[in-house]
N, C-alpha and C positions, 0 to 999 in steps of 0.2 A: 504493500500500500504506500501511497505517496505521503508527504508530510501533511500533518493536520488530520489524518484519518483517526477516528475515534470509534471504538467498538460500542455497540449499544443494542437496544431492542429494535427489531425491524417491525414496523407497523404495516397494516394492510394497505394495499395499493389504493390510491384515490385518483382516479381519472387518468393515470399514466402507468405504463409498465414499470415494474420494480424488479430488483434483484435483492438477494439476501446475503449478508456477510457469511462466508464459509459455505455457501450453498453448493450442492453437487452440480456438476456440469449439466447443461441442458440435455434433456432427453433427445433421442434421435427425432429429427423433424422439427424440434422446437427452435424458435428464433432467439437471438441474443442481440440486444441493442449495441450499437457501435460506440455509444457514449452514455454516461450516466451523470446525473446531478444528485449528489448525496446531500440530503437535507437534515441538518442537525436541529431537531425540534427542541431539545433542551436549551440550545442557544437562543431560540425564539423566546422561550419562557424566561430565560435569564435576562434577555434584553428588556423585556417588559419590567422586570423587577429593578433593573439598573436605572431605567428612565424614570420610573415612579419614585425611586429614592432621590432623584434630583429634583423632580417637579413637585412632589407632594400631592399631585392631582390624580384623579381617575383618568384612565387612558382609553381611547378608542383605537383599536388595532385596525389599520386599514389593510384589507385583504382583497382589494380589487385586482383585476387583471390576473386571476388565478393565484392570488397571494404573491404578486410580483414574480410570477413564474415558479414559485415554490410549492404551489398546491393550496388552494383556498381553504378547504375543509381541514386538513391536518394542521395548517398554520393557525387557523382560527381556534382550534382546540388547544393548541400549545399556548397561544397568547392568553386565552381565558384561564388556563391552568397557571400561568404566570401572574395573573391578577388583573388583566384587562377587563373592563366592565361593559364595553361596547365594541361593536364591529362596524366598520365602514366599508361600503362598496359603491361602485358607480351605478350599476344597472339593476333593474328588477330581476333579471335572470340570475345575476350573481347572488342577490339576496336569497332567492328561492333555492339556489343550489345549497346554500348553507343550511336552510331549513330542512331540505331533503336529506342532508347529511346528519340530521339529528341535533342540530345546534339551536338552542332555544334562547340564547342571550339576546339582548337588545341590538337591533341592526338599524343603521341609517343608510338609505339608498338615495343617491342625489342627482342622477342625470336621466331624464326621461323624455319621451315624446310628449308634445303638448296634449295629444289625445290618447295618452297611455291608458290602457285598461288597468287601473289601480286595484281592481278587485282582488287579484291574487296576493298583492302586498297587504291589503287590509285584512284578508283572511289569515295571513301568516304573521300578523302583528308586527309589521315592519314600518318604521318611521319613514316618511317621505320627505325628501329635501325639496323645497319649493322656492323657485326664483322668479316666477312670473304669475300674473293674474290668471292666465289661461290654465297653467298647471294647477293653481289653487281651485279654480272653478271645477276642473275635471275631477280632482280628488274629492271635493265636496259633493259633487253629483254622484260619484260612485258610492260614497259613504251613505248618502241619502237613500239610494236604491237598496242598499243592504241593511238599512236601519242600524247603522253603526257610526262610530266617530273615527275619522281619519286623524292619526297622530302625525303632525307635520313639524318640520323645522325650517324656518324661513331663512333664506340666505341673502345677505346684503353684500353688495359689491363695494368694498372699501378701497379699491385701487388696483386690483388685478385686471379689471375690464374684461372679465370672462363671464362666468355665470353669476347670478345674483342681481338684485334690484338696487337701484340707486336714486338719489334725489327724490323728486315727486313720485316716481314709481314706487319707491320704498314706502312712502307715506300712504299711498293708495293700497299697496299690498297689505299693510298693517290694518287699515280700515276694513278691507274686505275680509281679512282673517278674523277680525273681531266680530263682524256680522255673522260669519259662519259659526264662530264659537257660540254666539247667542242662539243660533238655530240648532246647535247640537251636532253639526256634521263635521266640525273640525275642532281640534285642540292643538294649540301651538305649544309644543313641548320645548322647543329650542330656537335659538337664533345663532347664526354662525357666519363666518366668512373665511377667506383664504388669503394667505400672505404672498406677496410678489417677490420679496427680496430677503427672506429670512436667513439664507445661508451666508449673508454678509453681516456679521455682528456689528451693532451700532448703526445700522442703516437708518437714515432719516425717513425713508419710505415706511419702514416698519412702525416707527413712532407715529407717523401720520395715519397709518391704517388703524393702529390701536385707538387713536383719538376718534377717527371716523366710526369705528365700531361702537365705541361708548356712546357717541351721539345717536347712532341708529338704535341702540338699546333704549336710550331715553325716549326716543320717538315712539318705540313700540310700547313702552310702559305708559307713556302719556295717552296712548291709544287703547289703554285698558287690557293689553296683553300681559301675561305673567309667566314668561318662560322660566323653566327650572334649569335649563342647560344653556350656557353660553360657551361657545368654543371658537377659537381663532388660531391657536398655535398648531403648527405642523411639527415635524421632527426637529428641524433646526431651531425653530423658535422655542420649542419646549425646553431644549437643553441650554439655550444661551440668552433668552429674552424673557425674564420672569413676568414682565407686564403683559405678555400675550396669553398667559395660561388660563385665566378665568376658571370655569368649572371643570373642564375636561380638555385634554390635549389629544389631537389626532396624530397617531404615530404611523408613518409609512416606512420610509427608507430605513430609519433607525431600528425598526422592529426586526429587520432582516440582517442587522449587524454591520451596516455600512455607516461610518461616521458622516453625518450630514453637513458638518462644518469643518472645513480643512483646518488642521492644526488645533482643533478643540476636542481632542479625544475624550470620550465618555467611558471607555472601557467596554465597548460593545463587542459581541462575538459574531463574526460572519456565520451565517447559517448554511450557505450553499458552497459546496466544492464541486467543480465540474471536471470530470475525468474522461479520458479515452485511453487508447493504447496504440502501440506501434504495430502496423499491419504490413509494412514493407520496409526493407532496408537496402541501401545500395551504396557501394563505394564508388566515388566519381573523381575524375581528374580535375585539375584546374581548368577553367574555361567552359565548364558544363552549364548549360542553360537550365533554369528551374522554373517550372510552371509556364503559364501562358505568357507570350510576349517575345522572349522570356522576360519575366519580371525581375530575374536575378541571375547573375552569372557567378559561379564559384571563383574565388580568387586563388585557391590552392586546393590540393586534393583533400577530400573530406568524406564524411558519411552522411547521407541524407535519410531521414526517417519519415515515413508517411503516416499521418495521423488522420483518421476518418471522421473529421468534423470540419464544417465549413459554414458559409454564411446562411445556409438553410437551417443550421442548428443554432444560430445566434452568434457566430464568430465574425465580427465585423470586418469587411474588406478594408475599411478606412484605417485599420490598425497595421496594415502592411508596412514592413520596413522598420517597425518599432516594437512589435509584440514579441514576447518570449513565452515559453512554457517550461514546466519542471519535468525533466526526464533524465534518467541515469544519474540522479543525485546532484543535478545542477540546472540552472536556467540556461536554456538553449534557444536561439532565435528562430522564429518562423521566417522562412526565406521564400521569395517569389510570391506570386499572387495567391491569396486565399480564394478558393473556389467554392462552389455550392456545397460540396460534400467532403472536402479534404483540404489539408494544408501540409506543407513540407517543412521539416525542422532540420536545421544543420546541427548535428550532434558531435561534429568534429571527430576526435579519436576516443570518445567516451565508450565504455563497454556496454553499449545498448544492444538489446536482443529483441527479436520478434516477440510480440506479446507484452513487452514491458509497459507498465502503467505510465500515463502522461497526465499530469495535472495542468489543466488550462488555467484555472484560478482556484484559490482556496483562501484560508484564513491568514496566510502569511506566517512568519516573515520571509520564509525561504521561497515558496512558490509565489507567483504573481497573485495579486488580489483583484477583485472585480473593479475596485477603484482605479487601480493602475491600468487595467484594460480600458476603462472609460477614458482615461487620460490619453492613452495611445490612440484611441478611436475618435477623440475630439467630441465626446458626448458625456452623458452622466450615467452613473451606475444603474439607475432605474431602467434606462434604455437597454442595457446589457442583460439585466436579470429578466425583464419581461420578454426579451427576444429569444430566450432559450427555447428551441423548437420542440414540437410535440414528439418527434422521434427520439429525443433524448429521454432515457428512462429516469424516473425519479425513485430514489431509495431513501426511506425514512428511518432515521436513527433516533433513539431516545424514548423516554417513558412519559413525556410531557403531554401527550394527547389523550 
């Protein structure tokens, strides 16, 4: 096993193929994934506890996009075991997947069609994020037809200029929500917003957004709303900007063990290790072209190792010429173009053999981390983690679910 491997309890597969530590070779005719993402669920739970110890707040674990590529249901279970009290998702489908997985914890789902059928969310007891009058009318209408009350959380745009209401639209949304509360079809449980620049500690934009959020809450309370949950902080703000914390903090990237603010380490544990293996080896002379183009020509005799992962698996082409992997006890560079299904690694004269493990990224410090890969690719770790493709098997370690 490569660096960072930790033995643990293997959990049942959730939506992806898995393998088990020490498992017998596949039976004849069985298939084996060419790469696997090992998910340390104990790290997820530990990260919740670490963040809570800093913030002193309840935490909403954001498990959208299949738990940032880690698997929404197992991640949600681990986060709740670590002490998270809420779960956050983008869509109705994501919320209902959690309910189908047996998770009964409070869930907020926040991005929907204006004419969404909110009936399944109402039946599942999911809070609905509301940003427009149209969404609020639709939620209230579905609640009225079902003789129930829609639990909603109103989103205010405090400066991100994405979703959420602002200005007079916010005042109108508050007034309509109050009317529906009086009619019994809606209950405003929360008010929330999202930050635009929280990964820059001391950002004046964060201070302006906190002020705008407080103003929006005053407008809501003047309009006779009485929300019990106010939330603004994301991972970066929760760890570095106390004024943003309010009642609950929404934790996304930090949940998965990636430090959200450069240079401000909180002691988080990366949860995903991405591995493959060497499927071909060849010794080549100087002047050998490698991959399409060729994108690289060897400067001296060397050994090239073929690794069966590529951009279809989430390995970004934009990292070409900078990225390395851990193989044969050292970091070795990826050379030539990264293709859809494979990449080539220059292992020099290291004693690498067919079948040897290759760690694409892991917890460090020896093997590359996902944050380093994001730097090489000119993107952020969220992009890398959510881009790990479906043909990469997920293997779950730990007892935290």
